[in-house]
C-alpha positions in Angstrom: 21.8 -11.5 -23.1 19.0 -8.9 -22.6 20.0 -6.0 -20.3 18.2 -6.4 -17.0 15.8 -3.6 -16.0 16.3 -1.2 -13.2 13.2 -1.1 -11.0 11.8 1.8 -9.0 9.0 1.1 -6.6 7.4 4.5 -5.6 5.1 4.1 -2.7 2.8 6.6 -1.2 0.9 6.3 2.1 -2.8 6.5 2.5 -3.6 7.5 -1.1 -7.1 6.9 -2.6 -7.4 5.5 -6.1 -9.4 8.4 -7.4 -6.7 11.0 -6.8 -4.7 10.2 -9.9 -5.9 12.5 -12.7 -4.7 15.1 -15.2 -5.3 18.0 -12.8 -3.6 16.7 -9.7 -1.0 14.2 -11.0 0.1 15.1 -14.5 3.4 13.3 -14.2 1.8 10.1 -13.1 -0.7 10.4 -16.0 2.2 10.8 -18.4 3.7 7.5 -17.0 0.2 5.9 -17.4 0.1 7.1 -21.0 3.3 5.2 -21.6 2.6 2.2 -19.4 -0.5 0.7 -17.8 -2.9 2.2 -15.3 -4.7 -0.5 -13.2 -8.1 0.8 -12.2 -9.0 -1.9 -9.7 -6.0 -2.2 -7.4 -6.6 -3.1 -3.7 -4.7 -3.5 -0.6 -4.5 -6.8 1.2 -4.3 -5.2 4.6 -5.5 -1.6 5.1 -3.0 -0.4 7.7 0.7 0.7 7.2 2.9 -1.9 8.9 1.1 -5.1 7.8 0.7 -3.8 4.2 4.5 -3.2 4.1 5.2 -6.6 5.6 3.2 -8.2 2.8 5.3 -6.4 0.3 8.6 -7.4 1.9 7.7 -11.1 2.4 5.3 -11.9 -0.4 2.8 -13.5 2.0 -0.3 -12.3 3.9 0.0 -10.6 7.2 -1.1 -13.5 9.3 1.5 -15.7 7.5 4.4 -13.4 8.3 3.0 -12.6 11.7 3.0 -8.9 11.1 -0.7 -8.4 11.6 -0.4 -5.1 13.5 1.6 -1.9 13.3 4.7 -2.4 15.4 5.7 -6.0 14.7 9.2 -6.4 13.1 9.8 -8.5 10.0 10.4 -12.1 11.0 13.9 -13.5 10.7 12.7 -16.9 9.3 11.3 -15.3 6.0 13.8 -14.2 3.4 13.0 -10.6 2.6 12.4 -9.2 -0.9 15.7 -7.3 -1.1 17.8 -10.4 -0.6 16.5 -12.0 -3.8 17.6 -8.9 -5.7 21.0 -8.9 -3.9 21.6 -12.5 -4.8 20.7 -11.7 -8.5 23.4 -9.0 -8.7 21.2 -6.0 -8.2 22.1 -3.0 -6.0 19.2 -2.4 -3.6 18.1 0.8 -1.9 15.4 1.8 0.6 14.4 5.4 1.0 11.8 6.8 3.5 9.4 5.1 5.8 10.1 1.5 6.9 7.7 0.7 9.8 9.0 -2.9 10.1 11.8 -2.8 12.7 10.2 -1.9 16.1 8.3 -4.4 18.3 4.9 -3.4 19.5 5.0 -4.4 23.1 6.6 -1.6 25.2 9.0 -3.8 27.2 9.9 -6.5 24.7 12.4 -6.4 21.8 13.7 -3.5 19.9 12.2 0.0 19.7 13.6 2.4 17.1 10.5 4.4 16.2 12.7 7.6 16.6 16.2 6.1 16.4 18.3 4.3 13.9 17.1 0.9 12.6 19.7 -1.7 13.4 21.5 -3.2 10.3 19.9 -6.6 10.8 16.4 -5.0 10.7 16.9 -3.1 7.4 15.4 -5.9 5.3 18.6 -6.7 3.4 18.8 -3.4 1.5 22.3 -2.3 0.7 21.7 1.4 0.6 19.6 2.9 3.4 18.1 6.4 3.9 15.1 5.7 6.2 13.4 6.0 9.5 11.3 3.2 11.0 8.4 5.5 11.8 8.9 8.6 9.6 5.9 10.3 11.0 7.7 10.3 14.4 10.9 11.7 13.1 9.4 14.4 10.9 6.5 16.6 10.1 5.2 17.8 6.7 8.2 20.1 6.9 11.6 19.2 8.3 12.8 16.1 10.1 15.4 13.4 9.9 16.2 9.9 8.7 19.3 7.6 9.2 21.8 6.0 6.9 22.6 2.3 7.0 25.3 2.9 9.6 22.9 4.7 12.0 24.1 8.2 11.2 21.3 10.8 11.6 20.6 12.8 8.5 18.6 16.0 9.1 16.5 17.5 6.3 14.9 20.9 5.8 11.9 21.6 3.6 8.8 19.8 2.5 9.2 16.1 3.6 8.2 14.6 0.2 10.8 16.8 -1.6 13.5 15.7 0.9 12.7 12.0 0.7 12.8 12.3 -3.1 16.2 14.1 -2.8 17.6 11.0 -1.1 16.3 8.9 -4.0 18.1 11.2 -6.5 21.2 11.0 -4.3 21.2 7.2 -4.7 21.0 7.5 -8.5 24.2 9.5 -8.4 26.0 7.3 -5.9 25.0 3.8 -7.1 27.3 1.3 -8.7 26.7 1.9 -12.4 27.9 -1.5 -13.3 24.8 -3.1 -11.7 21.1 -2.8 -12.3 19.2 -1.5 -9.2 16.0 -2.0 -7.3 15.1 1.2 -5.4 12.1 1.3 -3.0 11.0 4.9 -2.3 8.5 5.0 0.6 7.0 8.4 0.9 4.8 9.3 3.9 2.6 11.7 2.1 -0.3 12.1 2.0 -0.6 10.3 5.4 -1.9 12.6 8.2 0.6 13.8 10.8 0.1 11.6 13.9 0.8 14.0 16.6 -1.5 16.7 15.2 -4.0 14.4 13.4 -3.9 16.7 10.4 -3.0 16.3 6.8 -0.1 18.6 5.8 -0.1 19.7 2.2 2.5 21.8 0.4 1.8 25.2 1.7 2.2 27.0 -1.6 -0.5 25.0 -3.3 -3.1 24.1 -0.6 -5.3 27.0 -1.5 -5.4 25.8 -5.1 -7.5 22.9 -4.0 -9.9 24.8 -1.6 -12.8 24.0 -3.9 -11.7 20.6 -5.0 -14.7 18.3 -5.3 -15.3 15.9 -2.4 -15.6 12.3 -3.6 -19.1 10.9 -3.7 -18.3 8.0 -1.4 -17.5 10.5 1.4 -19.9 13.3 0.9 -23.0 11.6 2.4 -21.4 10.9 5.7 -19.9 12.9 8.6 -16.1 13.1 8.6 -13.3 15.6 8.4 -12.9 15.7 4.6 -14.2 19.3 4.2 -11.4 20.5 6.5 -8.5 18.4 5.2 -9.2 17.4 1.6 -7.3 20.5 0.2 -4.2 19.6 2.2 -4.6 15.9 1.2 -4.8 16.7 -2.6 -2.0 19.3 -2.3 0.3 16.6 -0.8 -0.5 14.2 -3.6 0.1 16.9 -6.2 3.6 17.4 -4.6 4.3 13.7 -4.7 3.5 13.9 -8.4 5.9 16.8 -8.8 8.6 14.6 -7.2 7.8 11.7 -9.5 8.4 14.1 -12.3 11.8 15.2 -10.8 12.8 11.5 -10.6 11.8 10.7 -14.1 13.7 13.7 -15.4 16.9 12.6 -13.5 16.5 9.1 -15.1 16.4 10.7 -18.5 19.4 13.0 -17.7 21.3 9.9 -16.8 20.1 8.1 -19.9 18.6 5.2 -18.0 14.9 6.0 -18.3 14.3 3.5 -21.0 16.1 0.8 -18.9 13.9 1.4 -15.9 10.5 0.1 -14.8 8.6 2.4 -12.5 5.8 1.1 -10.3 3.6 3.6 -8.4 1.0 2.6 -5.8 0.0 3.1 -2.1 -0.5 0.9 1.0 -4.2 1.8 1.5 -6.6 4.7 1.0 -8.4 7.1 3.4 -12.0 7.4 4.4 -11.5 10.6 6.4 -13.2 9.4 9.6 -16.4 8.5 7.8 -16.4 4.7 8.3 -14.7 4.6 11.8 -12.9 7.0 14.1 -9.8 7.3 12.0 -8.7 7.0 8.4 -8.3 3.3 7.3 -8.6 -0.2 8.9 -11.8 -1.1 7.1 -12.8 -3.0 3.9 -14.6 0.0 2.3 -13.4 1.2 -1.1 -12.3 4.5 0.4 -9.7 2.7 2.5 -8.9 -0.4 0.4 -8.9 0.9 -3.2 -5.5 2.4 -4.3 -3.8 3.6 -7.4 -1.4 1.5 -9.5 0.6 2.6 -12.5 3.4 0.5 -14.0 5.5 2.0 -16.8 8.5 0.4 -18.6 9.6 -3.0 -19.8 6.5 -5.1 -20.7 4.2 -2.6 -19.2 3.6 -0.3 -22.1 1.0 1.0 -24.5 -1.0 3.6 -22.5 -3.6 1.0 -21.5 -6.2 0.9 -18.8 -6.8 -2.4 -17.1 -10.0 -3.2 -15.2 -8.9 -6.6 -13.8 -8.7 -7.0 -10.0 -5.2 -6.6 -8.6 -4.0 -7.0 -5.0 -1.0 -5.5 -3.3 0.1 -9.1 -2.7 0.6 -9.4 -6.5 3.4 -6.7 -6.3 6.3 -8.9 -4.8 6.1 -11.6 -7.5 5.8 -9.0 -10.2 8.9 -7.2 -9.0 10.9 -10.4 -9.1 9.5 -11.3 -12.5 10.5 -8.0 -14.0 14.1 -8.7 -12.8 14.0 -12.3 -14.2 14.3 -13.7 -10.7 12.5 -17.0 -9.9 9.4 -16.4 -7.8 9.4 -18.4 -4.5 6.7 -21.0 -4.2 5.7 -19.4 -0.9 4.6 -16.1 -2.5 0.9 -15.7 -2.5 0.4 -13.2 -5.2 0.0 -13.6 -9.0 2.7 -12.1 -11.2 1.1 -9.3 -13.2 3.4 -10.0 -16.2 2.0 -13.5 -16.3 -1.5 -12.3 -15.9 -1.3 -9.9 -18.8 0.4 -12.5 -21.0 -2.0 -15.4 -20.2 -5.2 -13.4 -19.8 -5.5 -14.9 -16.3 -7.6 -12.8 -13.9 -8.3 -12.8 -10.2 -11.9 -13.7 -9.2 -11.6 -11.8 -5.9 -9.4 -9.7 -3.6 -8.8 -11.0 -0.1 -8.3 -8.6 2.8 -7.3 -9.1 6.4 -8.3 -6.3 8.7 -6.8 -5.6 12.1 -6.5 -3.1 15.0 -10.0 -1.4 14.6 -11.4 -4.9 14.3 -10.5 -8.5 13.6 -12.1 -8.9 10.2 -11.8 -10.6 6.8 -13.2 -9.5 3.5 -13.4 -10.3 -0.2 -14.1 -8.0 -3.1 -15.2 -9.5 -6.4 -16.1 -7.4 -9.4 -19.7 -7.2 -8.3 -19.7 -7.6 -4.5 -18.0 -6.6 -1.3 -18.4 -9.1 1.6 -16.9 -8.7 5.1 -17.1 -10.6 8.4 -16.0 -9.5 11.8 -15.0 -11.2 15.1 -16.9 -9.8 18.0 -15.3 -11.7 20.9 -12.1 -9.6 20.9 -10.8 -6.5 19.3 -8.4 -6.3 16.5 -5.5 -5.3 18.8 -6.1 -8.4 20.9 -6.2 -11.3 18.4 -4.9 -11.8 14.9 -7.7 -14.2 13.9 -10.8 -15.8 15.3 -12.6 -19.2 15.2 -16.0 -17.4 14.9 -17.0 -14.5 12.8 -20.3 -12.7 12.1 -21.3 -11.4 8.7 -20.8 -7.6 8.8 -21.1 -6.0 5.3 -22.4 -6.9 1.9 -22.5 -4.3 -0.9 -23.7 -4.7 -4.5 -21.0 -2.6 -6.1 -22.6 -2.5 -9.5 -25.8 -0.9 -8.1 -24.1 0.9 -5.1 -20.4 1.8 -5.9 -20.4 4.3 -3.0 -21.4 1.6 -0.5 -24.4 3.4 0.9 -26.6 0.4 1.4 -25.5 -2.6 3.5 -27.3 -5.7 2.3 -26.0 -8.1 4.9 -29.6 -8.8 6.2 -31.3 -8.5 2.8 -33.1 -11.8 2.1 -32.9 -11.2 -1.7 -29.1 -11.7 -1.4 -29.2 -14.9 0.5 -27.6 -17.0 -2.3 -25.0 -14.4 -2.9 -24.0 -14.3 0.7 -23.7 -18.1 0.9 -21.5 -18.2 -2.2 -19.3 -15.3 -0.9 -19.0 -17.0 2.4 -17.7 -20.2 0.8 -15.1 -18.2 -1.2 -14.0 -16.4 1.9 -13.6 -19.6 4.0 -11.7 -21.3 1.2 -9.3 -18.3 0.9 -8.7 -18.2 4.6 -7.9 -21.9 4.9 -5.7 -21.8 1.8 -3.3 -19.4 3.6 -3.2 -21.4 6.8 -6.0 -19.9 8.9 -8.2 -22.5 10.7 -11.5 -23.0 9.0 -13.8 -20.5 10.8 -17.5 -20.5 11.6 -19.3 -17.6 10.0 -22.6 -16.8 11.5 -25.4 -14.5 10.2 -25.2 -10.8 11.2 -27.0 -10.1 14.5 -27.9 -6.7 13.1 -27.2 -4.7 9.9 -24.8 -1.7 10.2 -26.2 1.1 8.2 -23.0 1.8 6.3 
């Protein structure tokens, strides 16, 4: 019988797709040279908690009812880790969780700064985490908890310390079992209480002249002030990926391990709305994805469309675990073997707005509910067209074509695709009306 692969899912927070390159992330590029770098990977929900819920349940945010930050994982959906536990894997979760506390102030459990109860740890057998890591730490120093609720203080740069807990697991694990380890870093996410990105102090100045991405530079935002810290934080994540890879090699298990690196969403640096995400634009939705090990080899670049919702079935597939029929994603191993490709990415957007979007290889199309805000309702019976971009002509999304008569047929086709996607995942068939006006960007 073939030896089962260990799996490490290394997750950053708020990392744009265009930050992975030889200068900033040499260790990730080394992984890419051995595995596969997916150039067109997108989130299915551009905000922290819902994106994580999709990963742990295998379904979209409205299906698991975690459509805002601060909604705990439902008890009626079997979490990802339990499938690995049942298959004989040892499971570990390290870092930011964001799926234990309830949003309403006087209802349910609140553990944003305290230990996550055992029954809300998603089934992971080894636990070194905090529900809202940005509330228990800063760029430097903080604390997490173990599975029994004991507080574990750490000193130093947060990404280094979270990575140290991952290295600790590699030493303490049951070596008779394969393992699935989920490492959830907070970097390069901004620090909530200061609204600043916090890079690794020793390298921030190295990126003082780092080029601003074209899709940001034509708009007002805070990228000029914070981009050096942002890139420094990503460079430090890469350093820690290198440390982890070296430990796998030292333990002689590197060849037996599949490493997946991606992020929950990107960052538009307050160019598209008043914060950093919660929009369909590429800057917030387009994320890196590298998979190295097992069947993912050859140093290839893949241009196919990939969704975050495809990760849960892929993880199970790598482990040889049957994929539940409820899972919405497409196993990437199956895609690569069969040549099957997605025709579009589907996104649900909340909090800043109640919106839905699809992204094909050529177009971006988004609709928005105007009757209530994204913090009030998870879905709507009526939407208005909001954005249309021709990405082949306008990759930086400068020109909103939602009112352009020349794209009438394209809008009608994209509207049909979007409605079909929404109804297929259990949303009521909506009415989508023409845009009352065209947003400039």
